[in-house]
N, C-alpha and C positions, 0 to 999 in steps of 0.2 A: 632277621625279623620275618615273620610270617606275612602271608597274604591276608588282606582284611576280609575276605569272603571264605576263610577256611575254618572260621569258628574258633581260632586259637587267641589266647589272651596274651600272647608274645607279640603284640602289636601296639604300635604307636596309634593314638586316635586318628582317624580319617582327617584330612587336611582340607576337606570341602564338605563340612557337615550342614545339613539343612538347619534351619531356625524353628525352634518351638514356639509355641503360642507365649509361653514365659520370657523367652529370648527376644520375641519381636515386641513385647511391652516394656522392655527395659533397655532400649538401645541409647538412652542417655545416661546411663552408668559412666562415670568420668574415667573409671579405671579399666575399662573393657579392654583396652588395648595398651595397659601399663607396660613401659619400658620394653615395648616390643621390638626395638632397634639396639637396645643398649646392652653392653657387655657385663657379664654377671660379675660380682665381687669375687676375689680370689679365695675368700675365705669366710665362713659363717659358723656360728655356733649350732645352729639348727637349720636346716633344709627340709622343708614340707613338700613333698611332690605331689601336686594336684590342689586345684583351687575351688573345688565344689564345697558342699557343707561340711565334710569330713575335714578337708584340708583347712578351710577358713576357721571351723571351731578349734581344730588343733591348734593353729596359730594364736586364736583368741585366747584360749586357756592358759597357753603358754605365757602370755603377755599378763594375764590375769594372776598368774602365779608368781609374777615379779620378774620374769626374763625381760631385759630390755629390748625394744622393738627393733633395734639395730643389729640384734644378733640373730633375727630371723628371716629367713629368705623362702619365699614360695615360688616355685617353678609351675608352670601351666603350659601345656603343649598347644593349646589354642587360644582363643579369647579367654577372659576371666569366667570361671564357672560355667563352661561349655559342655561339660560332660552330662552324666546321668542326672545329677542335682537339679539341672535346668531343664530336664527333658521330661520329668515324670508327669503323672497324672494328678498331682496336687494334693494326695492324700497325707494324712498324719494319722494313720489308722492301724490302732493295735489289733493283733489277733486275740480275741477273747478266750478261745477254746478249741477252735476248730482244728488247729495244727497239733493238738495234744498228743493224739494216738500216733501220728507220724513223728513227731520228736522223739515219744516214748520209745518207739522203734529202734531208733539210732542212739538215742542218749540215755535211755532209761527214764522212768517216771519222774523222779527226783528232778533231774535237769530240765525235763520237758515243762514241769511246773514252774522253774525258775526262768526258762525262756518266756513263757507267757506272761508272768509277772513283769519280767523286763519289758514286754512290749507295752503293758499299762504303764509303767514308770516313764518310758520315753515320752509319751504324750503329756503327763504331768509335767515332765522337765521342759517340753517345748513350750507349754503354756506358761510355765513360770518364767523361762528365759524372756520370752516375748514380752511379757508383762514388765519384768524388773528393767529391762532395757529398753522398753518403749520400741521395739522394732515393727516398723511400717512394712509388714510383709502379707497382710490381709489374712492374718490368721483368724480362723473362726472355729471356736470351740462349740461343738454341736453333739448329734449322735449319729450313728451309722446303722445302716440295715444290711444284715445279710440276708439276702432274699433267696429262698429255695424254690426253683422254677420246676422241679419235678418231685414225685413222691420218693424216688429212690436217693435224691440228694437229700430230702427232708429227712429221711432215715438214717442217712451218714451223719447229719449234723446231730440228730438226737442222740445218737450212739456216742459222738465225740463229746458232747456235753455232758453225758452221764458218766463217761470215763474220766473226765476232768474233775467232777463233783466227787466220784468216788476216791479219787487219789488225793483230795483235799483241797482242790482249787476253789478260789472265791468267785462265785457266781452271783453276789448279791447286786452288782451293777448291769446284770444281763436281763432283758425282758424278752419274753416269747409270745408270739401271735400265730394263732392258726387259722386256715382257711379264709373265710369272709373277712375276719378281723385283720389278718395279715394283708389282704387285699386293700382294705380301706386305709390301713396306716400307711402303706407303701405306694399307693395309686396305680398298682400294677394288677390288672385283673386276673393274670394268670399265675399270682403267687400262690404256691401251696402252703407256705409257712415263712416266718421271718424272726429274725432275732435283732435286737436293738441293744447297743452300748455305746458309752461316750467315746467320741473320736472327733477329729478336725480336719481342716483343710487349710492350705496356705498358698501364697506364691512363692514358690521355691527359690527362683532367682532373685527375688528381692531379698530373702533371707540370707542366702549365699553373699550377695552384694553387701548386705550390712555388716557380715563378719568380715570381709575384706576390707571394707571402708574403715572400719574400727581399728584393724591393726595396722593398716597404711597410715593413718592419722597419728598414730603412735610410734612410728618408725620402721615398722617392718616393710620388706620390699617384695612387690609381686612383679615377676618377670613373665610376660605372656610370649605366646608363639615361641617358647624356649623349653622344649621337652628335655628331661633327663633321659640320655640314651644309654648309659653305663654308670655303674657305681663299682670302683675299685678301692680296695683297702690300701693305705699308704702310712707305714709306720704302724704302730702297736694298737692306737686307739682312734686313729683319723680314717675319714673316707673320702675320696676323690669323686665328685659326682660331675659326669662328662655332659655338657650341653652343647648345641651348635654355636654358643656365643662364649665359650670359655668353660673352665673348669673351677668348681668351688669345692674347697677343702672344708670338711664339716666333721664336727664331733658327733652330732646325732642326726639321722635322717629318718623321716616318718613318711611312709609310703601310703598315700592316699589315692590310690590308682585304680581301685574298684576292678572293673571288667580287665584293664589292661596291666595288672599287677605283676603277670608272669614275663613281661618284658624286660623287667629289672631283677625279678626274682623267679627264674625259670622253674625251680623247684616246685612253683605252685600250679604250673600249667595243667597238670592232671586233674587237680581239685577245684579249679576255679574257671568256668567256661562262660564265655561272652553269650549273651543272648539279645537280639535286637527286639525290642518292645515297640509299640505304636500306639500313639494316642490321637485324639482329634477334639478340635473346638467347634461348637456349634452356636450359632446366633438363635436365642429361643423365639419360638412362635409365641402368639398370646396366651396360649394355654400354659406356658412355663415362663411367663414374664410378670413383672410387677408383684401383686399380691399372689399371685399363682406359682411364683419361683418355689423351688425345692428347698427346703429347710435342712435336710439331712443329706448324708453321703450314702453311697450304695456299693455293694458288690452283688451283682446279681448273677445267680449261679444255676447253671443246668446240670454241672458236675463239677469235680475237682479241677478238671483240664478245660472246662467249656464254661466261660463267664465273662462278664463285662464290669467295669468299673465306671463309676459316674460321680461328679459332684458338680454343684452349680455356684459359681463364684457370686460373693455378696457384690462386689464392686460394680461390675458391669453386667451380671446375669448371665455370662457366658458359661455353657456347659462343656465339661471336659469329659469325654468318653474315652475309655480305656479298654483294651481287647486282650484276652488271653492270648499267650504266645503258642499255646499248644491246642487251640481251638479245632476239635476233631471234624468240623465242617469245612475246614479249609483244604485246599489241594495239597497233595504231597509235595509239589514243588514250593508252594508257599511255607509249608511246615519246615522244611528242610533249609530255606532262606533265614530262618532266624538265628542259626549259628554263624553270626558274623559280626564284624566291629564296623560295619559301613553303615553310618547314620547319615548319608547324603540324600537319601529319598525316602519316600513312604511306598507302601505296598497297596496298590489300588484295589487288589481283592478283599485285603483286609478291611480297607476303608468301606467298600460297599457292604461287607459283611457286617461291620459295626452299624452302620446306618440302617440297614434293613432290620437288624436285630432291636435296635433301639426304637425304631417305629412299632415292631410287634410288641415290645415289652411295655411301651407308653402309647397305646393307639390314640389317645387325646391330643398328642403332639401335633398331627396332621389328620384329623379325623376325617374318615369316609375318603382318604386319597387325596384331600383338597391341597391345592397347591400353595407353597410358601410363597410370601412375598420377595421380591429381590433384595437380598441382603440377609434373609433369615436362613437357616440351615446350616449345612457344612461351611465352615469358615476357613479351616486350615487342617493340615494332617502332618505329622512329624514322627520321627523315630529317635530312640535313644538305646544305648548299650548297657545292659544290667550284666551283673555277675551272678552266676548261679553256682554255689559250692556244693560238693558232693554230700555234706552233711546238713545242709540247709541253714547253716549259721555262718556268720561272718568271722573273718580273721581280725582279731583285735589284741593288740598287746606287743611285747618285745619279741623279736626274732632270736630265739636262743643261739642259733648258730652263726649269727651276724651280730656280735656285741656293739650296741650303739645304734641299731636299726630297729625300726618299729613299724608296725602297720595297721590300718583301718581300712579294709577292704572286703569285697565278696558279700554284697547285702542282699543278693537273692531278690532284687527288685523291691527291698522293704526298707531301704535305708532312710534314716531320718537326719 
């Protein structure tokens, strides 16, 4: 096993993680520490490794397809849904066109079109799922702004949109605003241009918990603080999953381990690199409270590598501010530190950069440098480990070299 600060995905999750805003507000989930001291069963037809949204949804869909709940075991290295799913910035935000050129260079235009179309499909499926199952995860279907803060990035976006259109991409749902109109629409005085399209936000931990609660109610077993440490073949079609609390012999194994996938699948280490991301929750000042609350989500971009993300929650008005992992204004030491699986703390330099930039982007948040009231402003900061793949798309499906094993991981900070 590798050290948590060396950027390798051959690591178990950190044993002393910080808590995100999402985790701090869901401490009453009854299965947070499910079976944390119990021995695992000796056999199961299906073993799902990881209890985030991917793991929970995998188990959910197995049961929906008719698999008895008693045949499904979910293993989690820490508390329930403790990884990237519960540590993100709250977005359900498809890429409408911006990534088309980059995807085309790697996968070709035809596949790039399919990737962008799939992004839109995911939003539609999340909306449908939440409605159909009445999931109380604070899902808010709205629109998002891609805000260009420099002429150079506005040019990049325009070229990306044109290339996407010329390749046959659907742009009927995308609106464009320039100059003063962009500033008025986004409330950002420095905006050069902006694009708007459908998107959403949610409370990701509540969504993950709904999935886990649903399958547990139907007989599936969740074992927390019980990492899978090794998988060995036994016989012709069975696998032994080793854990600190026993060995499970399984017919099917589904790896939903995202940035940690290479611990059990070392062949992925070169292709799946952990990155430590950081987000912040802010209590709004009057300029962003009550009727002044933001109604849209945002990606605020100076360049491809220099950007911030923003949502405002409907329920309590909390602002969730995310930061680019490659922001060129950060020190070399901070930039290097992102290659890590250590989510036990946050970086103060990143937090200060985020707050300073937020105030520059939205000067009406605290006009003329006015002091905020005690309780307003930065409430919390946290980190989470995302998985960056070499071709910018996830690993999903059967592992051909390991019959009976499957994977759903490597979401490039864009998992749903």
